[in-house]
C-alpha positions as CSV (number, residue, x, y, z in Angstrom):
1,X,-16.9,-43.0,-16.0
2,X,-16.1,-40.5,-13.2
3,X,-14.1,-37.4,-13.8
4,X,-10.3,-37.8,-13.4
5,X,-9.1,-35.8,-10.4
6,X,-6.9,-32.9,-11.4
7,X,-3.4,-32.8,-10.0
8,X,-1.4,-34.9,-7.6
9,X,-1.8,-35.4,-3.8
10,X,1.2,-33.1,-2.9
11,X,1.2,-31.9,0.7
12,X,3.3,-29.2,2.4
13,X,4.3,-25.5,2.3
14,X,6.2,-23.5,-0.3
15,X,7.7,-20.2,0.9
16,X,7.5,-18.0,-2.2
17,X,9.1,-14.6,-2.6
18,X,6.4,-12.9,-4.6
19,X,7.5,-10.3,-7.2
20,X,5.7,-7.0,-7.7
21,X,3.2,-6.8,-10.5
22,X,1.2,-10.0,-9.9
23,X,-1.6,-11.0,-7.6
24,X,-1.3,-13.6,-4.8
25,X,-3.8,-15.8,-6.7
26,X,-1.5,-15.7,-9.7
27,X,1.5,-16.7,-7.6
28,X,-0.5,-19.6,-6.1
29,X,-1.5,-20.8,-9.5
30,X,2.2,-20.9,-10.6
31,X,3.2,-22.9,-7.5
32,X,0.3,-25.3,-8.1
33,X,1.4,-25.9,-11.7
34,X,5.0,-26.4,-10.7
35,X,4.0,-29.3,-8.4
36,X,1.0,-30.4,-10.4
37,X,-0.8,-30.2,-7.0
38,X,-4.5,-31.1,-6.7
39,X,-5.1,-28.4,-4.1
40,X,-3.5,-25.1,-3.1
41,X,-4.1,-21.9,-1.1
42,X,-2.1,-19.1,0.5
43,X,-1.8,-17.6,4.0
44,X,-2.3,-13.9,3.7
45,X,-2.8,-11.8,0.5
46,X,-0.1,-9.6,-0.8
47,X,-1.2,-6.7,-3.0
48,X,0.1,-6.8,-6.6
49,X,2.4,-3.9,-5.8
50,X,4.0,-5.7,-2.8
51,X,6.8,-8.2,-2.8
52,X,8.0,-10.8,-0.3
53,X,6.9,-13.7,1.7
54,X,3.8,-15.5,0.5
55,X,3.4,-18.9,2.2
56,X,1.6,-21.3,-0.2
57,X,-0.1,-24.4,1.2
58,X,-0.5,-27.5,-0.9
59,X,-2.8,-30.4,-0.2
60,X,-3.4,-31.2,3.5
61,X,-1.3,-28.1,4.4
62,X,-4.4,-26.0,3.4
63,X,-6.0,-27.2,6.7
64,X,-3.3,-25.5,8.7
65,X,-3.7,-22.1,6.9
66,X,-5.7,-20.5,9.8
67,X,-2.7,-20.9,12.1
68,X,-0.5,-19.0,9.8
69,X,-3.1,-16.3,9.1
70,X,-3.2,-15.6,12.9
71,X,0.6,-15.3,13.1
72,X,2.6,-12.1,13.4
73,X,4.1,-10.6,10.3
74,X,7.0,-8.3,9.6
75,X,7.0,-5.6,6.8
76,X,9.3,-3.0,5.3
77,X,7.6,-0.2,3.5
78,X,8.4,3.3,2.1
79,X,6.0,6.2,2.3
80,X,5.9,9.2,0.0
81,X,4.7,12.3,1.8
82,X,2.6,14.9,0.2
83,X,0.1,12.9,-1.9
84,X,-2.9,10.9,-0.8
85,X,-4.0,8.3,-3.3
86,X,-7.3,6.4,-3.8
87,X,-5.7,3.0,-3.2
88,X,-3.3,4.3,-0.4
89,X,-0.4,3.1,-2.7
90,X,1.3,4.4,-5.8
91,X,-1.2,2.6,-8.1
92,X,-4.1,4.9,-7.2
93,X,-5.3,8.3,-8.4
94,X,-4.1,11.4,-6.4
95,X,-7.0,12.5,-4.1
96,X,-5.2,15.2,-2.0
97,X,-1.9,17.0,-1.7
98,X,0.1,18.7,1.0
99,X,3.2,20.8,1.2
100,X,4.0,19.6,4.8
101,X,7.0,17.4,5.2
102,X,7.6,15.9,8.7
103,X,11.0,15.9,10.3
104,X,12.7,12.9,11.9
105,X,11.8,13.7,15.5
106,X,8.1,14.2,14.6
107,X,8.0,10.9,12.7
108,X,9.6,9.0,15.6
109,X,7.2,10.5,18.1
110,X,4.2,9.7,15.9
111,X,5.1,6.1,15.2
112,X,5.0,5.4,19.0
113,X,1.4,6.4,19.0
114,X,0.5,3.5,16.7
115,X,2.1,0.7,18.7
116,X,-0.3,-1.6,20.6
117,X,-3.9,-2.2,20.1
118,X,-5.3,0.5,17.8
119,X,-8.4,1.1,15.7
120,X,-7.8,1.0,11.9
121,X,-10.2,1.6,9.0
122,X,-9.1,-0.7,6.1
123,X,-8.4,0.8,2.7
124,X,-11.5,0.9,0.5
125,X,-9.4,-1.0,-2.1
126,X,-9.2,-4.1,0.1
127,X,-10.8,-7.6,0.2
128,X,-13.0,-6.7,3.2
129,X,-16.6,-7.7,2.4
130,X,-19.5,-5.1,2.4
131,X,-22.9,-6.8,2.2
132,X,-21.3,-9.8,0.6
133,X,-19.2,-7.9,-1.9
134,X,-15.5,-7.2,-1.9
135,X,-14.8,-3.6,-1.0
136,X,-12.3,-3.3,-4.0
137,X,-15.0,-4.4,-6.4
138,X,-17.4,-1.8,-5.1
139,X,-14.7,0.9,-5.2
140,X,-13.7,0.0,-8.8
141,X,-17.3,0.3,-9.9
142,X,-17.5,3.8,-8.6
143,X,-19.7,3.1,-5.5
144,X,-19.0,5.0,-2.3
145,X,-17.5,2.5,0.2
146,X,-17.5,3.0,4.0
147,X,-15.7,0.5,6.1
148,X,-15.9,0.2,9.9
149,X,-12.8,0.5,12.0
150,X,-11.4,-2.8,13.4
151,X,-9.0,-3.5,16.3
152,X,-5.5,-4.5,15.2
153,X,-2.3,-5.0,17.1
154,X,1.0,-3.3,16.0
155,X,3.9,-4.8,17.9
156,X,6.7,-2.6,16.6
157,X,6.7,0.4,14.3
158,X,10.1,1.9,13.6
159,X,11.6,4.6,11.3
160,X,14.3,2.7,9.4
161,X,15.5,5.5,7.1
162,X,14.7,9.0,6.0
163,X,15.5,8.7,2.3
164,X,14.9,12.3,1.4
165,X,12.4,15.1,2.3
166,X,9.6,13.2,0.4
167,X,10.3,9.6,1.4
168,X,10.8,7.6,4.6
169,X,11.2,3.9,5.1
170,X,9.7,1.9,8.0
171,X,9.8,-1.5,9.7
172,X,6.6,-2.9,11.2
173,X,5.7,-6.1,13.1
174,X,1.9,-6.6,13.3
175,X,-0.8,-9.0,14.3
176,X,-3.5,-10.4,11.9
177,X,-5.7,-8.1,9.9
178,X,-3.4,-5.0,9.8
179,X,-3.2,-3.1,6.5
180,X,0.2,-1.4,5.9
181,X,-1.4,0.9,3.4
182,X,-3.8,2.1,6.1
183,X,-1.0,2.4,8.6
184,X,1.0,4.6,6.2
185,X,-2.1,6.7,5.4
186,X,-3.0,7.3,9.1
187,X,0.6,8.0,10.1
188,X,0.8,10.8,7.4
189,X,-2.4,12.3,8.6
190,X,-1.2,12.3,12.2
191,X,1.8,14.2,11.1
192,X,-0.3,16.9,9.5
193,X,0.2,15.8,5.9
194,X,-0.9,13.1,3.5
195,X,1.0,10.1,2.1
196,X,0.9,6.8,0.4
197,X,3.0,3.6,0.1
198,X,5.4,3.4,-2.9
199,X,7.2,0.2,-1.9
200,X,6.0,-2.7,0.4
201,X,7.8,-5.9,1.2
202,X,6.7,-8.6,3.6
203,X,9.7,-10.1,5.4
204,X,8.1,-12.8,7.6
205,X,4.8,-14.6,8.2
206,X,4.8,-16.5,11.5
207,X,7.5,-19.3,11.1
208,X,8.1,-18.5,7.5
209,X,11.2,-16.4,7.0
210,X,12.6,-14.4,4.1
211,X,15.9,-16.5,4.2
212,X,13.9,-19.7,3.5
213,X,12.0,-18.3,0.5
214,X,12.5,-19.0,-3.2
215,X,11.7,-16.5,-5.9
216,X,8.7,-17.3,-8.0
217,X,10.8,-17.1,-11.2
218,X,13.3,-19.7,-9.8
219,X,10.5,-22.0,-8.8
220,X,8.8,-21.7,-12.2
221,X,12.0,-23.0,-13.8
222,X,11.5,-26.3,-11.9
223,X,8.1,-26.9,-13.5
224,X,7.2,-30.6,-13.0
225,X,10.8,-31.2,-11.9
226,X,11.5,-33.5,-8.9
227,X,14.0,-30.9,-7.7
228,X,11.0,-28.6,-6.8
229,X,10.3,-31.0,-3.9
230,X,13.5,-29.6,-2.2
231,X,11.5,-26.4,-1.6
232,X,8.5,-28.2,-0.1
233,X,8.2,-27.7,3.7
234,X,6.4,-30.2,6.0
235,X,2.7,-29.6,6.7
236,X,3.5,-29.2,10.4
237,X,5.8,-26.2,9.8
238,X,2.7,-24.0,10.1
239,X,2.0,-25.5,13.6
240,X,5.3,-24.3,15.0
241,X,3.6,-22.5,18.0
242,X,1.3,-25.4,18.9
243,X,2.4,-28.3,21.2
244,X,3.0,-31.6,19.6
245,X,1.4,-34.7,21.2
246,X,2.8,-38.2,20.5
247,X,0.1,-40.9,20.3
248,X,0.1,-44.6,20.0
249,X,-1.0,-46.2,16.7
250,X,-4.5,-47.2,18.0
251,X,-5.0,-43.7,19.5
252,X,-3.9,-42.1,16.2
253,X,-6.4,-44.2,14.3
254,X,-9.2,-43.2,16.7
255,X,-8.5,-39.5,15.9
256,X,-8.3,-40.3,12.2
257,X,-11.8,-41.7,12.5
258,X,-13.0,-38.5,14.0
259,X,-13.4,-39.8,17.6
260,X,-12.0,-38.4,20.8
261,X,-9.4,-40.0,23.2
262,X,-9.8,-39.7,27.0
263,X,-7.0,-37.8,28.6
264,X,-7.9,-37.6,32.3
265,X,-8.0,-41.2,33.2
266,X,-5.5,-42.3,35.9
267,X,-3.5,-44.2,33.3
268,X,-3.2,-41.1,31.1
269,X,-2.0,-38.6,33.6
270,X,1.7,-39.2,33.1
271,X,1.5,-38.4,29.3
272,X,-1.5,-36.0,29.2
273,X,-1.5,-34.4,32.7
274,X,-0.1,-31.1,31.5
275,X,-3.0,-30.5,29.2
276,X,-5.9,-28.3,30.1
277,X,-9.4,-27.9,28.7
278,X,-9.3,-25.6,25.7
279,X,-5.7,-26.4,24.8
280,X,-4.9,-26.9,21.1
281,X,-2.3,-29.5,20.1
282,X,-1.3,-31.4,17.0
283,X,-1.2,-35.1,17.3
284,X,1.5,-37.3,15.9
285,X,1.7,-41.0,15.0
286,X,5.5,-41.4,15.1
287,X,6.7,-38.5,12.9
288,X,3.4,-38.2,10.9
289,X,0.9,-35.5,11.9
290,X,-2.5,-37.0,12.4
291,X,-4.8,-34.1,13.4
292,X,-5.1,-30.7,14.9
293,X,-7.0,-31.4,18.0
294,X,-8.5,-29.6,21.1
295,X,-8.8,-30.7,24.6
296,X,-12.5,-30.7,25.3
297,X,-14.5,-32.3,28.1
298,X,-11.7,-34.6,29.2
299,X,-10.8,-35.8,25.7
300,X,-8.6,-35.0,22.8
301,X,-11.0,-34.2,20.0
302,X,-10.0,-33.8,16.4
303,X,-10.6,-30.3,14.9
304,X,-9.0,-31.0,11.5
305,X,-7.9,-34.6,10.5
306,X,-4.7,-34.6,8.4
307,X,-4.8,-37.4,5.8
308,X,-1.1,-37.9,5.3
């Protein structure tokens, strides 16, 4: 006899408000158990210290994760001046100290220098791979870790509040791949001091907002309860920024079978004439998403078929 498949075919997104003190993987495992889902993943790791929005994909929604990973994100974090730490947050060992405390004008001037496309070296305690190994694994084993700078995009970086001489709170909107711990570290250095993050909260990930989230504790109470389905968002929620394209039944079946649909025939121009080579769309059969597709060589070609 074949092995029984574990879990149920549950498809959609759950917007979790992750508490501090657990990993993203632990949060995903809880969501998976609540829904008894066969497949689960998340769109963007949050450090154990961090709280806030963790979009969890179930079933076919996992195929849309890259579109959320590429989305902009909003954060709120607090820096403590005067101490550098090995992890660039409060959980690491102190590696340097400074008596310098920046004033409000200096902070506001410095944040402007970090807006736009900038070079950022990720924290050594991060998931970046070095010769196939995670940087945090190498750092924890005592190995020296050197990471290359990468281009990131900071859309907004604002001082929200000076709490006291040692602490200031910030709001940031960023593109993919930006580390808030590294941003805090580099801001402090630019101000002639050192610093680390003591509190970090993610407020938004692409279309997923804080106002739509459910706390992990509240969700866990609904373990195997049909009421949990009220917190399941449609698969296509992740495709909010991609044009939808309505297809006929036969066309949808063609995409489901992995084949392309011509779009530049005379008979197709009224429906598809606005599309250009290289465009990405998500195809619909009625209200059911069929595939994420790309316009290529005069045809709609499936990139990821959604089996819904």
